[in-house]
BAGUTOR-956210 format. One line per 5 residues: number of its first residue (from 1); their letters; for each residue x, y, z of N, C-alpha, C. Coordinates in steps of 0.2 Angstrom, whole numbers. Layout:
% BAGUTOR-956210
NUM> A> X/Y/Z/X/Y/Z/X/Y/Z; ... .
This chain:
% BAGUTOR-956210
1> XXXXX> 344/729/240/348/734/238/344/739/233; 345/745/234/341/750/230/345/751/223; 340/752/218/343/752/211/342/760/209; 347/763/206/347/769/203/346/774/209; 341/779/208/339/785/212/333/783/216 .
6> XXXXX> 331/777/217/324/776/220/326/775/228; 322/779/232/323/779/239/317/776/242; 318/773/248/312/769/251/306/774/253; 307/780/254/301/784/256/300/790/250; 301/788/244/300/793/239/293/795/238 .
11> XXXXX> 291/801/239/283/803/238/280/801/232; 284/801/226/282/800/220/280/793/219; 283/788/223/281/781/223/276/779/227; 273/783/231/268/781/236/261/779/233; 260/782/227/253/780/224/248/785/226 .
16> XXXXX> 242/782/226/236/786/227/235/789/234; 234/795/235/234/798/242/227/802/242; 223/799/247/216/803/248/217/809/252; 215/815/249/215/821/252/209/825/251; 207/830/256/201/834/255/203/840/251 .
21> XXXXX> 199/841/246/199/847/241/194/852/243; 196/858/245/192/863/246/188/865/240; 181/867/241/177/870/236/175/864/231; 175/858/233/173/852/229/169/848/234; 165/843/230/161/838/234/166/833/236 .
26> XXXXX> 167/831/242/172/826/244/168/821/248; 168/815/245/165/809/248/170/805/253; 167/804/258/171/800/263/173/793/261; 180/792/261/182/785/259/179/779/264; 177/781/270/175/777/275/167/775/274 .
31> XXXXX> 163/780/274/156/779/274/153/782/267; 156/786/263/153/788/257/149/795/258; 148/797/264/144/803/265/149/810/263; 145/816/264/149/822/261/149/827/267; 148/826/273/148/831/278/154/831/282 .
36> XXXXX> 158/837/282/165/837/284/165/843/289; 170/842/294/172/847/299/179/849/297; 180/855/294/186/857/291/190/861/296; 197/859/297/201/862/302/207/866/298; 212/867/301/218/871/298/222/866/293 .
41> XXXXX> 223/860/295/227/855/291/224/849/290; 217/848/292/214/841/291/206/842/291; 203/838/288/196/838/288/193/831/291; 188/831/295/185/825/298/178/824/296; 177/818/294/170/816/292/165/817/298 .
46> XXXXX> 159/820/297/155/821/302/151/815/305; 151/810/301/148/803/303/152/798/306; 158/797/302/162/791/304/169/793/307; 170/800/307/176/802/310/182/801/306; 182/799/300/188/798/296/191/804/294 .
51> XXXXX> 198/805/296/201/811/295/205/811/288; 205/816/285/209/817/278/213/824/279; 220/823/276/223/830/276/221/834/271; 221/841/272/219/846/267/224/846/261; 222/846/255/226/846/249/230/853/249 .
56> XXXXX> 227/858/251/230/865/251/234/866/257; 234/862/262/238/863/268/246/862/267; 250/866/270/257/865/269/260/864/276; 266/862/276/270/862/283/272/868/286; 272/874/282/273/880/284/268/885/282 .
61> XXXXX> 266/890/286/261/894/285/257/897/291; 252/901/290/248/903/296/244/897/299; 245/897/306/241/892/309/245/885/311; 251/884/308/255/879/309/260/880/314; 262/875/318/268/876/323/274/875/320 .
66> XXXXX> 278/881/319/284/881/316/289/885/320; 295/882/321/300/886/325/305/888/320; 306/894/318/311/896/313/318/895/316; 323/894/312/330/894/314/333/900/316; 336/901/322/338/907/324/346/906/326 .
71> XXXXX> 350/909/323/357/908/324/359/911/331; 363/907/335/365/909/342/372/911/342; 374/917/344/381/919/345/383/919/352; 389/916/353/391/915/360/398/920/360; 398/925/365/403/929/366/408/926/371 .
76> XX> 415/926/369/420/923/374/420/928/380; 420/925/386/419/930/392/426/931/395 .
């Protein structure tokens, strides 16, 4: 049973999350090297292929696949 307002998938309760920070030296958590291939939403280590999400990436924005909600009107025939 859950106590109070704690939810099983609360992002604040996840703990430490490794992310790639742009314009900083990022060491790979897998091999410790610093060569990265940076994409739109993730970065991949050039040596061991460990992938990390970008800290600046969001779920909405240029380059992400997002289908906006469009209201559909149906006329009575």
